[in-house]
N, C-alpha and C positions, 0 to 999 in steps of 0.2 A: 504493499499499500504506500503510495506517494504521500509523504508528510512535508508540508512546505513551511518555509521561514522567509517572510517578505521583508526587506530591510529598506525603509523608505523614511528619509528625514522629513520631508515636507507633507503634512496632512491637513493644511488649512482648508476651510470650505470654500476657498475662493483660488486655489492653487489649481491649475490645469492638470497636472500629473496626479495630485491628490484625489481631484473629482474622477479622473480616470479609474485609478485604482479602488477608490472607494466603491464605485460601480462594479468593478470586476470582482471585488472581494464579497460584496453582498450578493451577487449572482452566484458565485461558486459555493458560498457557504451553504446555499440552500440544497446543494447537492452533496451535503454532508463531507465535504472536504475538511481534513485537519489543518488548519492554517494558524500560524503565529506571525505577529506584526511587531517589529521593533521600530520605534519613531521617537520623535522629539515631543515631550508633553506639551509644550507651549502651542504645538501645530496640531493637536489631537483633533480629529473630525469626530463630531457627535454622531451618536446613533449607529455606531459601527458593530453590528449583531454577530453573534456566532463566531467572532474572531478574538483569539486570544492576544490582547495587546500588551506589549511592555514598553511603556513610555519612560523617557529619561529626561532628566534636567540638565541644564549647564550649571554644574554645582558651583564652579567658581563665580560664575557670574551672579548667581543666586545668592551666594554667601556675602559678596561685596554689596548687592543692592540691599539686603537685610541691614547691613551695617548703616547705610544711608537712609534707612525708612524713616518718613517724616515723624510718625509718631515716636519713634526711638529717639531721634534728634532733639525733640522738644524737651526730653529730660536731661540733656547733657548741657554743659556749660557752653557759652559762645563761642570760644575760641577752639574748642575740640569740634563743635558742630561745622564751624568754618573751615577748619582744615580738611574735615572729611569731604564737604561739599566741593572745595577747590581740588582735592586730590581725584575725586570722581569725574569733575569736568575735565581736569588734565589727562586723564586717562581716554576720556571720550573723544577728545582732541587728537591725542596721540594716535589712536586707532584710525581716526577718519582721514587723517593726512599722511600717516606713515604705516600703522599696523597691517591695514587691509591690502597694501601693496606688497607685503612681504609674506603674509600667510600662504599655506599650500596645503591641499589644492584649492580650497574654497572657504568660505565662511563657516561650514559645518565641520571644519577640522577637529574642534573639540570633542566631537561626539565619536570619531573614530574608535578610540580605547574603549569607551563605555559600551558602545554598540558591539564591538568585537567580543568583550568578556561575557556580555549576556547571551550573544549567538553561541559561544562555545558551551556554555551551560545548558542552553535550550537543545542543541544538537545532541549532547551526550545524555541529558535526561529523557528527552522525547524520541530519540533515535531518528531525527530529522534528515532526510535524504536528498532534499531538493531546496535550494536556495535561490530567490530572486533579488537582485539588487536594482534600485531605482534612481536613475540620475535625470536631472539635477536634484541636489549637489552631487558631484564626482566623488566626494568623500565616501558615499555609500558602496561604490565599486571598489574603493581601497579596502573597506571592511570584507567585502566579498573575495578579494585577491588574498587577505590574511587568513580567512576561513578556508579557502581552497588548499592553501600552504599546509594547513594543520589537518584537513580532511580531504586527501587528493581524489577520493572516490566519490565524494559528493557532486550531485548535478548542480550547476551553476548556470543561470540564465541571467544577462545583463540587459536591464531595459533602458532606453535612453529616450530623452526628448531632443534638446539640441545637441549637435556634437560638442566635444570637448577640446581636444588638441587641434581640431580642424577649424573651431570657430574664431572668426576675427572680430566680430562684433554681435552682441556685447562680449568683451573679454572675460573669459572665465576666471583669471587672475592675471598677474603681472606676467604677461607673455615675453616682456623683453628680458625677463629674469629665467622664467619657467618653460619657455616654449618647447625646448628639447626634452624637458623633463615630463612635461605633459604628454608628449608623443610617445616617450619611453614607456610610461605607465599604461597608456591606452593600448599599446602594442601588448603589453604583459596581460592585460585583461582580455583581450581578443584571443590570446594564446591560451589562457586558462579557462575561459567560460565554455559551455556548450553551445550557446546561442547569444547573438549579439542583436538586439532589436533596434531598429530605427523607425522614424516616422514615415518616410516617403521614398520614392523611387530616386529622386535627386540625391537625397543623403545616403542612400545605399551606394549609387554609382560613385560618390565622393569617397566613401569608406572603401570600396573596392579598389579604387584608384591608388589609394595611399597604402592600404593594408592588403595587397594582392595575395599574400600567402593564406590569408583567412577568409577569402570570398564565400566559402561553403558555410561559414558560420554566420554570416550576416542575413538577418531576415528583416522583412517590412511587417511592422504592427501598427495599423493605421488609427488616427484618432477615433473616439467613439462618436456615434450619432444617437444621442439619447431622446427617448420620447416620454413625456410625462404629462399627465392630465392637469389643465390649467385650474389653479384656485387663486385667483387674484385677489388675495385678501390683504396685500400690503400697499397701502395709499402713499407711496413714496412720489409718484410722478402725477402732476396734475394732468387732468383730461384736456389737453389742448386740442385743436383740430388735427395737428400733425404732431406727433411725439416721436423723437428720435432718441435712441439709446447707444452708448458706447461704453463697453467695461474692458478695462485692460491698462497696461503700462504704456509709457512713452519713453524714448530715448533720443539723444542729440541726434545720431545719425541714421541708424536703421529703421526707426519709427518715430519721426519727428512729427509734433502736432501741428506744424506750420501750414503743411499743405492741406490738411483737413480744415484748420480755421480760414485758410485763404479761400476754399471753396465755398465754405458756408457764408463767408462775408460777400464774395460775388453774388451768390444766390440772393442774399437779402437785399442787396443793393439794386439787383436788377428786377426783382419782385418784392417791393416794399410791403405789399399786402401780407407777406408771410410774417412779417415782424409782430403782428398780433395774434397769428394763428399756429406758430411753430415754437417748440420747446426742445431744447438738445440737453439730455441728461447725461452727464460723464461720471462714471465710476473709476476712479483712479486714485493712487496715492504717489502719482508722479508731480513733483514740485515744478518740473519743467512746463507742464502744461499750465499752470496758473501764470507762469511768468510770460509764456508767450501770448496767452489770452490778454494781457494788459496791452499788447500792440494792436488789439482788434476792439475797439471801444463799441463798436456797432453791435458786437455779439455779446457783450457783458450781460445785459438784461434777459437774454433768451438762452444762456448757457447755465446750467445748474451743475455744480460740481459736489459729488459725493465720495466718501471712502469706499473703498471695495466692500460688497455685501456678500453675505452667503450665497452659494451657488443656487440653492433651492429658491431663495427669495428672488434672484435675479431670473432664473426661468420662470417664474410665476409672473414676472412683470412682462415678458416677452409673449404678449398675446397678439393676435391678428391685426389689431388696430394700431400698433407700433411699428416703426421702421428701425431696424438695427443696423449699426455701422460696423463694418470691419475694416480696420486699416492695416494693410500688409506691410511686411517688412522689406526692407531694401536688399533683398536676397533671394535665392530660389531654394533654400534648404529648409527654412523654418516654417512649419505648417501652423496656420491659425486654427487651434483646437475649437475656439469658440464658433468658427465658420460652420463647423458641423452641428453644434448645438442649435445654431440658428436655423439650420435647415430641419432639424428635428423638430423645432417649434413651429415650423412653416410660416415664418414672417417674411416680410419684405426686407431685402438686403441691399444696402448701399456697399459695394466693395471698391474702397479707395486703395489703390495700388500703383506700385511702380512698374516700369516697362520690364525690369528684369524678373518680376515675380510673376510667372506663370502658374505657379501652383495654385493660387486662389481662384484664378479664371477656370482652370481645369476642373476644380472641385465643384464649381457652380454651373457647369455645363449642362448637368441633368436636373437642375432646379430652375424652375420658370420664374419665380418671383424675385428678380435680382436685375441690378443695374452695375456694369464695371465702370469706374471712373479712373482713367489713367492719368496719373500725376505728371508724367513726362510727355504727355501729348496735349494739343488744343482742346480744351474743355467746352463741350456744348451744353451750357447751362440750361437752355430751354428743354432739353432732353431729361436732365436730372429734375427739373421743376415738374414736368409731365408725369415722371415715375413717382414724385413724392405724392402728387394729387391722386394718382390712380388707386382705385380700391380693388382689393382681392374678393373677386366675386365667387369664386368657387376654391376651396380648400383641397389641397392634395390628399389623398387618402394615405394613412400611414404605411399600409403594406406595399403601396407603390414606391414610397420613399425607401423602405427596406430593401425593396428588389433592385433600386438603382444605386444603393449604397450598402450593399451586402457586406462588403469587408470593414465597413464601420459599426456594425450591429453588436451589441453586447455579446450575443452568442459567438459570433466569428471571433471577436478580440479575445475574449476569454479563452477559446479554445486554443489560441497561440501559446498560452502559458500553461493550461491545465488540460490540454487535448489528449 
């Protein structure tokens, strides 16, 4: 009998990899599979049933935070309190401007030893014979590598979102120092694992180009297209005539908010009637968005910014009367997982993409309710306006979507790891 241990640092309710694995685990647990999960406690996904969860904290950070707890500081004298706060601020600045540029392989490095020790104990006690490590963060694969060294006969599958050593933006760590070390360890992981899962054909080809010796180990496991009944009980969004939603991060280079803001600005300028009829709701924790928005005063009153929300709540907001925005990356290897969720929700989609990004266009080929807006080409603002005004008269049947996106169904994706 296969006994599986999953090692995944991120299990927040808005993290794309966590959403994927939460769904997969819930699906396979119903089939009486014996599964243990090692994760970081601050990121624990709620309502994870029939799974043995082993959650760990960053003890060093927690101990430090405990010492500067406001309630504790109140009972201390002024100079001691001041010194602790100054030390805390100094360490934060030190990490922000220096520390994060020297840690390897990534921000989750502190979990490697704890996760490894817990895994050894579980493998010996429960006779676990199958492990799955999930990246990002890449630290989880390092844990897998250490386990494989200790238990050479164990079956190890490495699941990946974005590439690691082959990734240019966003950088996984300080590539000026660790470029060759990153490649060396990714090669070791490919050498030791049974299967190395990637998101799409483009990423598969990239890995096969640079890791030719391990071509047969590289498999594609595409993002999930999830279907959930609508219970729109969360009144975050006001019911304007046209309600647009974007949820995700922004980056200076690969996914800049400037292009999206420029397009919306042009739209409002040409069709001022929209000013009273449209609201754009952005769920992000990227400070760069707020900074860039200040350059578009016309949009300030129609764009509402929220912090990221739970995946379930976000999906409930994606009803047929909403228009959902996908903003593609300036590359051809990162799949926007939320695009499949939009398809599963059968909403209207505005896909804002670069010329180089052929992936999002290909994904939407089989989906009727979308418009592609190419950032690198002349924009026809009239066509975009007509699309926003257009009503969805007939919904697509869920079974039709499942047939067109068979490789993205929960049944198919789960079978990649537990088939």
